[in-house]
C-alpha atoms as a printed R data frame, in Angstrom:
    type eleno elety resid chain resno       x       y       z
1   ATOM     1    CA   MET     A     1  -6.171  -9.642 -63.944
2   ATOM     2    CA   PRO     A     2  -3.939 -10.722 -61.147
3   ATOM     3    CA   GLU     A     3  -5.644 -11.909 -57.872
4   ATOM     4    CA   GLU     A     4  -5.957  -9.425 -55.023
5   ATOM     5    CA   ILE     A     5  -3.672 -10.117 -51.882
6   ATOM     6    CA   PRO     A     6  -6.298  -9.973 -49.120
7   ATOM     7    CA   ARG     A     7  -5.092  -7.848 -46.505
8   ATOM     8    CA   PRO     A     8  -4.395  -8.904 -43.260
9   ATOM     9    CA   ARG     A     9  -6.936  -8.062 -40.376
10  ATOM    10    CA   PRO     A    10  -5.825  -5.549 -37.752
11  ATOM    11    CA   VAL     A    11  -5.219  -7.087 -34.464
12  ATOM    12    CA   ARG     A    12  -6.928  -5.457 -31.738
13  ATOM    13    CA   ARG     A    13  -4.859  -5.131 -28.818
14  ATOM    14    CA   LEU     A    14  -6.026  -4.224 -25.368
15  ATOM    15    CA   PRO     A    15  -4.641  -0.737 -23.979
16  ATOM    16    CA   GLY     A    16  -1.459  -1.178 -22.267
17  ATOM    17    CA   TRP     A    17  -3.354  -0.644 -18.522
18  ATOM    18    CA   LEU     A    18  -6.290  -2.793 -19.169
19  ATOM    19    CA   GLY     A    19  -3.914  -5.562 -20.464
20  ATOM    20    CA   GLU     A    20  -1.585  -4.922 -17.327
21  ATOM    21    CA   TYR     A    21  -4.504  -5.297 -14.578
22  ATOM    22    CA   ALA     A    22  -6.287  -8.353 -16.872
23  ATOM    23    CA   GLY     A    23  -2.940 -10.103 -16.043
24  ATOM    24    CA   LEU     A    24  -3.077  -9.523 -12.345
25  ATOM    25    CA   ALA     A    25  -6.864  -9.942 -12.444
26  ATOM    26    CA   ALA     A    26  -5.869 -13.587 -14.254
27  ATOM    27    CA   VAL     A    27  -3.266 -14.474 -11.499
28  ATOM    28    CA   LEU     A    28  -5.489 -13.389  -8.770
29  ATOM    29    CA   GLY     A    29  -8.463 -15.571 -10.499
30  ATOM    30    CA   LEU     A    30  -6.037 -18.861 -10.763
31  ATOM    31    CA   LEU     A    31  -5.043 -18.470  -6.702
32  ATOM    32    CA   ILE     A    32  -8.745 -18.972  -5.931
33  ATOM    33    CA   LEU     A    33  -9.290 -21.602  -8.331
34  ATOM    34    CA   PHE     A    34  -6.198 -23.750  -7.215
35  ATOM    35    CA   PHE     A    35  -6.839 -23.250  -3.535
36  ATOM    36    CA   GLY     A    36 -10.765 -23.581  -4.397
37  ATOM    37    CA   LEU     A    37  -9.757 -27.216  -5.599
38  ATOM    38    CA   ARG     A    38  -7.563 -27.821  -2.953
39  ATOM    39    CA   ALA     A    39  -9.236 -26.625   0.134
40  ATOM    40    CA   PRO     A    40 -12.893 -27.989   0.640
41  ATOM    41    CA   HIS     A    41 -14.291 -24.167   2.737
42  ATOM    42    CA   PHE     A    42 -12.496 -21.668   0.780
43  ATOM    43    CA   LEU     A    43 -14.807 -20.811  -1.765
44  ATOM    44    CA   THR     A    44 -17.238 -19.576   1.147
45  ATOM    45    CA   PRO     A    45 -18.673 -16.671   2.132
46  ATOM    46    CA   THR     A    46 -16.471 -16.605   5.318
47  ATOM    47    CA   THR     A    47 -13.232 -16.898   3.273
48  ATOM    48    CA   PHE     A    48 -13.941 -14.018   1.521
49  ATOM    49    CA   ARG     A    49 -15.341 -12.136   4.405
50  ATOM    50    CA   THR     A    50 -11.896 -12.151   6.129
51  ATOM    51    CA   ILE     A    51  -9.827 -11.329   3.358
52  ATOM    52    CA   ALA     A    52 -12.037  -8.322   2.911
53  ATOM    53    CA   ASN     A    53 -11.922  -7.490   6.761
54  ATOM    54    CA   GLN     A    54  -8.150  -8.240   6.471
55  ATOM    55    CA   ILE     A    55  -6.611  -6.238   3.667
56  ATOM    56    CA   PRO     A    56  -8.311  -2.220   4.294
57  ATOM    57    CA   ASP     A    57  -5.340  -0.910   6.552
58  ATOM    58    CA   ALA     A    58  -2.777  -2.582   3.954
59  ATOM    59    CA   VAL     A    59  -4.333  -1.412   1.048
60  ATOM    60    CA   VAL     A    60  -4.400   2.356   2.475
61  ATOM    61    CA   ILE     A    61  -0.374   1.924   2.904
62  ATOM    62    CA   ALA     A    62   0.348   0.240   0.008
63  ATOM    63    CA   VAL     A    63  -1.485   3.513  -2.121
64  ATOM    64    CA   GLY     A    64   0.868   5.483  -0.007
65  ATOM    65    CA   MET     A    65   3.776   3.178  -0.956
66  ATOM    66    CA   THR     A    66   3.100   3.234  -4.488
67  ATOM    67    CA   PHE     A    67   3.414   7.292  -4.835
68  ATOM    68    CA   VAL     A    68   6.415   7.120  -3.842
69  ATOM    69    CA   LEU     A    69   8.394   3.921  -5.175
70  ATOM    70    CA   ILE     A    70   6.738   5.917  -8.649
71  ATOM    71    CA   ILE     A    71   9.753   8.612  -7.224
72  ATOM    72    CA   GLY     A    72  12.449   6.697  -6.848
73  ATOM    73    CA   GLY     A    73  12.137   6.253  -3.170
74  ATOM    74    CA   ILE     A    74  11.184   3.839  -0.585
75  ATOM    75    CA   ASP     A    75   9.451   4.337   2.946
76  ATOM    76    CA   LEU     A    76  10.350   1.637   5.722
77  ATOM    77    CA   SER     A    77   8.795   3.694   8.459
78  ATOM    78    CA   VAL     A    78   5.153   3.332   7.354
79  ATOM    79    CA   GLY     A    79   4.426  -0.022  10.390
80  ATOM    80    CA   SER     A    80   6.167   2.012  12.610
81  ATOM    81    CA   VAL     A    81   4.485   5.352  11.825
82  ATOM    82    CA   LEU     A    82   1.359   3.468  12.258
83  ATOM    83    CA   ALA     A    83   1.702   1.709  15.434
84  ATOM    84    CA   LEU     A    84   2.579   5.552  16.574
85  ATOM    85    CA   SER     A    85  -0.514   7.275  15.618
86  ATOM    86    CA   GLY     A    86  -2.524   4.079  16.651
87  ATOM    87    CA   ALA     A    87  -0.874   4.625  20.422
88  ATOM    88    CA   ALA     A    88  -1.584   8.514  19.869
89  ATOM    89    CA   LEU     A    89  -5.284   7.661  19.231
90  ATOM    90    CA   GLY     A    90  -5.331   5.288  22.034
91  ATOM    91    CA   VAL     A    91  -4.226   7.460  24.176
92  ATOM    92    CA   ALA     A    92  -6.585  10.785  23.685
93  ATOM    93    CA   LEU     A    93  -9.900   8.043  23.939
94  ATOM    94    CA   VAL     A    94  -8.797   6.532  26.896
95  ATOM    95    CA   GLN     A    95  -6.333   8.863  29.226
96  ATOM    96    CA   TRP     A    96  -7.249  12.232  27.504
97  ATOM    97    CA   LYS     A    97 -11.145  11.099  27.315
98  ATOM    98    CA   VAL     A    98 -11.633  13.353  23.966
99  ATOM    99    CA   PRO     A    99 -14.452  12.342  21.107
100 ATOM   100    CA   LEU     A   100 -13.208  10.425  18.704
101 ATOM   101    CA   PRO     A   101 -13.807  12.615  15.787
102 ATOM   102    CA   LEU     A   102 -10.975  14.468  18.003
103 ATOM   103    CA   ALA     A   103  -8.636  11.876  18.779
104 ATOM   104    CA   VAL     A   104  -8.820  10.537  15.009
105 ATOM   105    CA   GLY     A   105  -7.462  14.513  14.373
106 ATOM   106    CA   ILE     A   106  -4.715  13.897  16.422
107 ATOM   107    CA   CYS     A   107  -3.449  10.241  15.168
108 ATOM   108    CA   LEU     A   108  -4.172  11.810  11.791
109 ATOM   109    CA   ALA     A   109  -1.888  14.945  12.754
110 ATOM   110    CA   THR     A   110   0.914  12.144  14.730
111 ATOM   111    CA   GLY     A   111   1.341  10.833  10.851
112 ATOM   112    CA   ALA     A   112   1.706  13.731   9.277
113 ATOM   113    CA   LEU     A   113   4.274  15.156  11.043
114 ATOM   114    CA   CYS     A   114   6.587  11.619  10.803
115 ATOM   115    CA   GLY     A   115   5.919  12.455   7.173
116 ATOM   116    CA   VAL     A   116   6.812  16.276   7.468
117 ATOM   117    CA   VAL     A   117  10.278  14.683   9.437
118 ATOM   118    CA   ASN     A   118  10.766  12.199   6.611
119 ATOM   119    CA   GLY     A   119  10.451  14.680   3.854
120 ATOM   120    CA   VAL     A   120  11.963  17.138   4.969
121 ATOM   121    CA   VAL     A   121  15.237  15.809   5.732
122 ATOM   122    CA   ILE     A   122  15.387  13.848   2.628
123 ATOM   123    CA   ALA     A   123  13.874  16.694   0.813
124 ATOM   124    CA   ARG     A   124  16.894  19.572   2.270
125 ATOM   125    CA   TRP     A   125  19.776  17.229   2.440
126 ATOM   126    CA   SER     A   126  19.397  15.207  -0.421
127 ATOM   127    CA   LEU     A   127  19.828  11.698   1.507
128 ATOM   128    CA   PRO     A   128  18.932   8.339   0.512
129 ATOM   129    CA   SER     A   129  15.149   7.604   1.509
130 ATOM   130    CA   PHE     A   130  16.183   4.185   2.804
131 ATOM   131    CA   ILE     A   131  18.015   5.755   5.509
132 ATOM   132    CA   VAL     A   132  15.972   8.563   6.412
133 ATOM   133    CA   THR     A   133  12.914   6.105   7.004
134 ATOM   134    CA   LEU     A   134  15.009   3.716   8.408
135 ATOM   135    CA   GLY     A   135  15.617   5.767  11.277
136 ATOM   136    CA   MET     A   136  12.123   6.936  11.192
137 ATOM   137    CA   LEU     A   137  11.255   3.254  11.373
138 ATOM   138    CA   GLU     A   138  13.254   2.851  14.913
139 ATOM   139    CA   ILE     A   139  12.123   6.546  16.047
140 ATOM   140    CA   ALA     A   140   8.147   5.848  15.730
141 ATOM   141    CA   ARG     A   141   8.404   2.295  16.965
142 ATOM   142    CA   GLY     A   142  10.344   3.659  20.129
143 ATOM   143    CA   GLY     A   143   8.282   6.690  19.901
144 ATOM   144    CA   ALA     A   144   5.055   3.947  20.250
145 ATOM   145    CA   TYR     A   145   6.570   1.700  23.114
146 ATOM   146    CA   LEU     A   146   7.174   4.998  25.108
147 ATOM   147    CA   VAL     A   147   3.299   6.508  24.858
148 ATOM   148    CA   THR     A   148   2.113   2.860  25.670
149 ATOM   149    CA   ASP     A   149   4.545   2.094  28.384
150 ATOM   150    CA   SER     A   150   5.047  -0.533  26.128
151 ATOM   151    CA   LYS     A   151   1.303  -2.425  26.969
152 ATOM   152    CA   THR     A   152  -1.340  -3.001  25.018
153 ATOM   153    CA   SER     A   153  -3.959  -0.313  25.875
154 ATOM   154    CA   TYR     A   154  -7.502  -1.378  25.819
155 ATOM   155    CA   ILE     A   155 -10.351   0.816  24.195
156 ATOM   156    CA   GLY     A   156 -13.435  -1.012  23.896
157 ATOM   157    CA   GLN     A   157 -16.531   0.185  22.257
158 ATOM   158    CA   SER     A   158 -15.965   3.871  21.419
159 ATOM   159    CA   VAL     A   159 -13.454   2.875  18.868
160 ATOM   160    CA   GLU     A   160 -15.299  -0.277  17.384
161 ATOM   161    CA   VAL     A   161 -17.362   1.815  16.061
162 ATOM   162    CA   VAL     A   162 -15.778   2.654  13.058
163 ATOM   163    CA   SER     A   163 -14.843  -1.046  11.904
164 ATOM   164    CA   ASN     A   164 -18.118  -2.359  12.827
165 ATOM   165    CA   ALA     A   165 -20.341   0.487  10.539
166 ATOM   166    CA   THR     A   166 -21.677  -0.854   7.149
167 ATOM   167    CA   LEU     A   167 -23.002   0.791   4.071
168 ATOM   168    CA   LEU     A   168 -24.949  -1.800   1.680
169 ATOM   169    CA   GLY     A   169 -23.127  -4.800   3.598
170 ATOM   170    CA   ILE     A   170 -19.533  -3.993   3.039
171 ATOM   171    CA   SER     A   171 -17.327  -2.926   6.390
172 ATOM   172    CA   LEU     A   172 -16.406   1.139   6.509
173 ATOM   173    CA   PRO     A   173 -12.902   0.713   6.617
174 ATOM   174    CA   SER     A   174 -13.753  -1.513   3.171
175 ATOM   175    CA   LEU     A   175 -15.286   1.516   1.793
176 ATOM   176    CA   LEU     A   176 -12.358   3.628   2.787
177 ATOM   177    CA   ALA     A   177  -9.874   1.772   1.285
178 ATOM   178    CA   LEU     A   178 -11.487   1.967  -1.662
179 ATOM   179    CA   LEU     A   179 -12.329   5.341  -1.739
180 ATOM   180    CA   VAL     A   180  -8.637   5.822  -1.432
181 ATOM   181    CA   VAL     A   181  -7.721   3.360  -4.254
182 ATOM   182    CA   ALA     A   182 -10.079   5.603  -6.362
183 ATOM   183    CA   LEU     A   183  -8.648   9.091  -5.725
184 ATOM   184    CA   GLY     A   184  -5.115   7.576  -5.678
185 ATOM   185    CA   GLN     A   185  -5.621   6.557  -9.277
186 ATOM   186    CA   PHE     A   186  -7.263   9.346 -10.543
187 ATOM   187    CA   ALA     A   187  -5.056  11.884  -8.992
188 ATOM   188    CA   LEU     A   188  -1.740   9.213 -10.525
189 ATOM   189    CA   GLY     A   189  -3.824   9.361 -13.910
190 ATOM   190    CA   GLN     A   190  -5.688  12.365 -14.117
191 ATOM   191    CA   SER     A   191  -3.904  15.274 -12.348
192 ATOM   192    CA   VAL     A   192  -0.904  17.027 -13.135
193 ATOM   193    CA   TRP     A   193   1.054  16.208 -10.121
194 ATOM   194    CA   GLY     A   194   0.682  12.779 -11.144
195 ATOM   195    CA   ARG     A   195   2.254  13.123 -14.369
196 ATOM   196    CA   TYR     A   196   5.286  14.931 -12.070
197 ATOM   197    CA   LEU     A   197   5.491  11.790  -9.970
198 ATOM   198    CA   VAL     A   198   5.863   9.659 -12.713
199 ATOM   199    CA   ALA     A   199   8.494  12.098 -14.722
200 ATOM   200    CA   MET     A   200  10.042  12.546 -11.461
201 ATOM   201    CA   GLY     A   201  10.674   8.782 -11.126
202 ATOM   202    CA   ARG     A   202  11.925   8.722 -14.564
203 ATOM   203    CA   ASN     A   203  14.493  11.383 -14.574
204 ATOM   204    CA   GLU     A   204  14.257  14.103 -11.731
205 ATOM   205    CA   GLU     A   205  17.079  16.387 -12.827
206 ATOM   206    CA   ALA     A   206  14.947  17.359 -16.178
207 ATOM   207    CA   VAL     A   207  11.934  18.179 -13.907
208 ATOM   208    CA   ARG     A   208  14.050  20.685 -11.688
209 ATOM   209    CA   MET     A   209  15.524  22.164 -15.290
210 ATOM   210    CA   SER     A   210  11.882  23.046 -16.301
211 ATOM   211    CA   GLY     A   211  11.290  24.670 -13.124
212 ATOM   212    CA   ILE     A   212   9.268  22.531 -11.107
213 ATOM   213    CA   ASP     A   213  10.129  22.634  -7.190
214 ATOM   214    CA   THR     A   214  10.995  18.626  -6.953
215 ATOM   215    CA   ARG     A   215  11.556  18.974  -3.509
216 ATOM   216    CA   ALA     A   216   8.052  20.095  -2.696
217 ATOM   217    CA   ILE     A   217   6.687  16.942  -4.469
218 ATOM   218    CA   ARG     A   218   9.181  14.736  -2.922
219 ATOM   219    CA   LEU     A   219   8.344  16.527   0.411
220 ATOM   220    CA   GLY     A   220   4.324  15.637  -0.373
221 ATOM   221    CA   VAL     A   221   4.462  12.770  -0.982
222 ATOM   222    CA   PHE     A   222   6.350  11.333   2.288
223 ATOM   223    CA   VAL     A   223   4.104  13.359   3.585
224 ATOM   224    CA   LEU     A   224   1.036  11.904   1.968
225 ATOM   225    CA   CYS     A   225   2.526   8.154   2.961
226 ATOM   226    CA   SER     A   226   2.823   9.089   6.545
227 ATOM   227    CA   LEU     A   227  -0.804  10.395   6.826
228 ATOM   228    CA   LEU     A   228  -2.353   7.237   5.054
229 ATOM   229    CA   ALA     A   229  -0.372   5.434   7.046
230 ATOM   230    CA   ALA     A   230  -2.003   7.232   9.883
231 ATOM   231    CA   MET     A   231  -5.161   6.492   8.500
232 ATOM   232    CA   ALA     A   232  -4.534   2.640   8.658
233 ATOM   233    CA   ALA     A   233  -3.824   2.881  12.261
234 ATOM   234    CA   VAL     A   234  -7.569   3.905  12.699
235 ATOM   235    CA   ILE     A   235  -8.684   1.276  10.712
236 ATOM   236    CA   ASN     A   236  -6.316  -1.376  12.578
237 ATOM   237    CA   VAL     A   237  -6.817   0.068  15.917
238 ATOM   238    CA   SER     A   238 -10.663  -0.555  15.588
239 ATOM   239    CA   LYS     A   239 -10.381  -4.001  14.050
240 ATOM   240    CA   LEU     A   240  -8.611  -4.490  17.421
241 ATOM   241    CA   ALA     A   241 -10.455  -2.245  19.298
242 ATOM   242    CA   ALA     A   242  -6.692  -1.900  21.171
243 ATOM   243    CA   ALA     A   243  -3.513   0.577  20.681
244 ATOM   244    CA   ASP     A   244  -1.184  -2.576  20.226
245 ATOM   245    CA   PRO     A   245   2.660  -0.931  20.279
246 ATOM   246    CA   ASN     A   246   3.559  -3.685  18.157
247 ATOM   247    CA   ALA     A   247   1.070  -2.975  15.421
248 ATOM   248    CA   GLY     A   248   2.356  -2.777  11.604
249 ATOM   249    CA   THR     A   249   5.158  -4.612  12.329
250 ATOM   250    CA   GLY     A   250   6.299  -5.926   8.775
251 ATOM   251    CA   PHE     A   251   3.707  -3.802   7.321
252 ATOM   252    CA   GLU     A   252   6.494  -2.042   5.395
253 ATOM   253    CA   LEU     A   253   7.892  -5.193   3.490
254 ATOM   254    CA   GLN     A   254   4.107  -6.258   2.893
255 ATOM   255    CA   ALA     A   255   3.213  -2.694   1.117
256 ATOM   256    CA   ILE     A   256   6.698  -2.839  -0.995
257 ATOM   257    CA   ALA     A   257   5.928  -6.297  -2.428
258 ATOM   258    CA   ALA     A   258   2.070  -5.693  -3.105
259 ATOM   259    CA   VAL     A   259   3.187  -2.523  -4.953
260 ATOM   260    CA   VAL     A   260   5.620  -4.452  -6.727
261 ATOM   261    CA   ILE     A   261   3.641  -7.177  -7.378
262 ATOM   262    CA   GLY     A   262   1.172  -4.942  -8.992
263 ATOM   263    CA   GLY     A   263   3.732  -3.276 -11.371
264 ATOM   264    CA   THR     A   264   5.136  -0.485  -9.794
265 ATOM   265    CA   SER     A   265   8.837  -0.519 -10.465
266 ATOM   266    CA   LEU     A   266  11.216  -0.100  -7.931
267 ATOM   267    CA   MET     A   267  13.428   2.133 -10.111
268 ATOM   268    CA   GLY     A   268  10.076   4.812 -10.058
269 ATOM   269    CA   GLY     A   269   8.760   6.289 -13.139
270 ATOM   270    CA   ARG     A   270   6.053   3.727 -13.463
271 ATOM   271    CA   GLY     A   271   3.000   2.544 -11.064
272 ATOM   272    CA   SER     A   272  -0.700   1.777 -10.464
273 ATOM   273    CA   VAL     A   273  -2.643   2.340  -7.478
274 ATOM   274    CA   VAL     A   274  -5.399  -0.149  -8.710
275 ATOM   275    CA   GLY     A   275  -2.344  -2.341  -9.646
276 ATOM   276    CA   SER     A   276  -1.059  -2.120  -5.533
277 ATOM   277    CA   LEU     A   277  -4.872  -3.330  -4.684
278 ATOM   278    CA   PHE     A   278  -4.458  -6.506  -7.039
279 ATOM   279    CA   GLY     A   279  -1.214  -7.060  -5.266
280 ATOM   280    CA   VAL     A   280  -2.476  -6.800  -1.822
281 ATOM   281    CA   LEU     A   281  -6.021  -9.018  -2.944
282 ATOM   282    CA   ILE     A   282  -3.294 -11.464  -4.210
283 ATOM   283    CA   ILE     A   283  -0.970 -11.774  -1.220
284 ATOM   284    CA   ALA     A   284  -3.989 -11.689   0.891
285 ATOM   285    CA   VAL     A   285  -5.307 -14.527  -1.046
286 ATOM   286    CA   LEU     A   286  -1.933 -16.348  -1.069
287 ATOM   287    CA   GLY     A   287  -1.896 -16.596   2.610
288 ATOM   288    CA   ASN     A   288  -5.169 -17.289   3.190
289 ATOM   289    CA   GLY     A   289  -4.983 -20.168   0.699
290 ATOM   290    CA   LEU     A   290  -2.235 -21.579   2.220
291 ATOM   291    CA   ALA     A   291  -3.446 -21.465   5.431
292 ATOM   292    CA   GLN     A   292  -6.101 -23.211   4.611
293 ATOM   293    CA   ILE     A   293  -4.240 -26.322   2.761
294 ATOM   294    CA   GLY     A   294  -2.300 -26.779   6.153
295 ATOM   295    CA   ALA     A   295   0.705 -25.035   4.784
296 ATOM   296    CA   GLN     A   296   2.966 -24.464   7.657
297 ATOM   297    CA   GLU     A   297   4.379 -20.999   8.413
298 ATOM   298    CA   PRO     A   298   7.669 -21.476   7.131
299 ATOM   299    CA   VAL     A   299   6.337 -22.859   4.072
300 ATOM   300    CA   LYS     A   300   3.960 -19.786   3.726
301 ATOM   301    CA   ARG     A   301   7.119 -17.259   3.996
302 ATOM   302    CA   VAL     A   302   8.873 -19.508   1.208
303 ATOM   303    CA   VAL     A   303   6.135 -19.462  -1.209
304 ATOM   304    CA   THR     A   304   5.520 -15.588  -0.592
305 ATOM   305    CA   GLY     A   305   9.587 -14.955  -0.845
306 ATOM   306    CA   CYS     A   306   9.326 -16.985  -4.117
307 ATOM   307    CA   VAL     A   307   6.509 -14.689  -5.589
308 ATOM   308    CA   ILE     A   308   8.028 -11.714  -4.605
309 ATOM   309    CA   VAL     A   309  11.485 -12.295  -6.263
310 ATOM   310    CA   GLY     A   310   9.185 -13.473  -9.309
311 ATOM   311    CA   ALA     A   311   8.105  -9.872  -9.632
312 ATOM   312    CA   VAL     A   312  11.119  -8.243  -9.239
313 ATOM   313    CA   VAL     A   313  12.352 -10.330 -11.533
314 ATOM   314    CA   LEU     A   314   9.776  -9.512 -13.933
315 ATOM   315    CA   ASP     A   315   9.822  -5.975 -13.406
316 ATOM   316    CA   TYR     A   316  13.612  -6.135 -14.245
317 ATOM   317    CA   TYR     A   317  13.099  -7.603 -17.712
318 ATOM   318    CA   ARG     A   318  10.237  -5.143 -18.271
319 ATOM   319    CA   HIS     A   319  12.456  -2.485 -17.457
320 ATOM   320    CA   ARG     A   320  15.077  -3.087 -19.948
321 ATOM   321    CA   LEU     A   321  12.439  -4.052 -22.784
322 ATOM   322    CA   GLU     A   322  11.016  -0.327 -21.661
323 ATOM   323    CA   LYS     A   323  14.656   0.959 -22.221
324 ATOM   324    CA   ARG     A   324  14.658  -0.638 -25.775
325 ATOM   325    CA   LYS     A   325  12.028   0.639 -27.277
326 ATOM   326    CA   GLY     A   326  12.673   4.109 -25.942
C-alpha cells in the first residue's frame, strides 16, 4: 500500500484585532524594558503613577480623534477647544460662583458648540475639515484669551476634587478615560453607527447612495470630538487647579500621532479606540523614558517624530496591501 502522506497541521493564527493589539503591546513592553534597563528609576511605582496621571486628558481626546480620522476627516481644533472650554469652566467657578456640576455642564456645552460649528460648516458646504478646524483652532484659542483676559485663572480646591478622587486606588480621571475608551470601542465595533463610520471612510458616496444621511453622521462625529475635548478640559483644569488659556497647545498633533501609532488610517475606513489608547501609552512611555535617561528636548522631539513618521509609512504600506487583497 502506498504510504499515506501526512496532512499539514493547520496554522492557528490570532484574530486580526488581537494580533494588532499584540503588536502594540509588544512595542510598549519593549519600550518599558529598554528604559527599565537604561534608567535605574524607571521601573518604579512613581514613574507609572506619573504616566497614569499624565494621560487621561490625552486619552479622551484621542478617542474623539479616532472617530474623526475613521471617516476620513481631521480635527486640528481640539487643543484650542480644550483651552476655551477650560476657560469657561474657570469663569463659571471663579466669577459666577456656580456649583461644580453646573460649571462642568457649561464647560461641556462650550465644547459641544465648537463641534456644532465645525460640523455644520464642514457638512453644509462640503469643505475640507483641515481648513475649517484650522480656523476653529484660532477662534477658540482667541476666545480662551478673551475669556481669561490672557491670564491664568487659579481655581483651587473646588475643582481639585475631580483629580483627587480615587476608586480602588485609581484616580477618577483615569477611570473616566478608561470608560470613554470602553464605550468608544463598543460603539465602533458593535453598533450600526460604528459600521457607518467605517463605511464612510472607505466609500462615502456608496453610503450616501444607500440612503444614509452622511452629513448628519459627519456633524455628529465632530460634535462628539469637541465634546470629548471639553471633557478633557475638565480633567486638565482639575489637575492644574487652574484654567490656563495656553492649555492644550499641541494636543491636536499629539492626538493625531497617538491615533496613527495605534493603527487608525489617515486615509479613513479603519481604526480602533483601544489601539489609540496604546498609542497614547507608547508616546507617554517614550517621553518619560527619554527624560529619565537624560535626553534633551530636541532629541525627544526627533525620536518622537521618527516614531510618528514610521507609523505613517507603515500605514501607507498596510493600505496598499489591503487594496491588493481587495
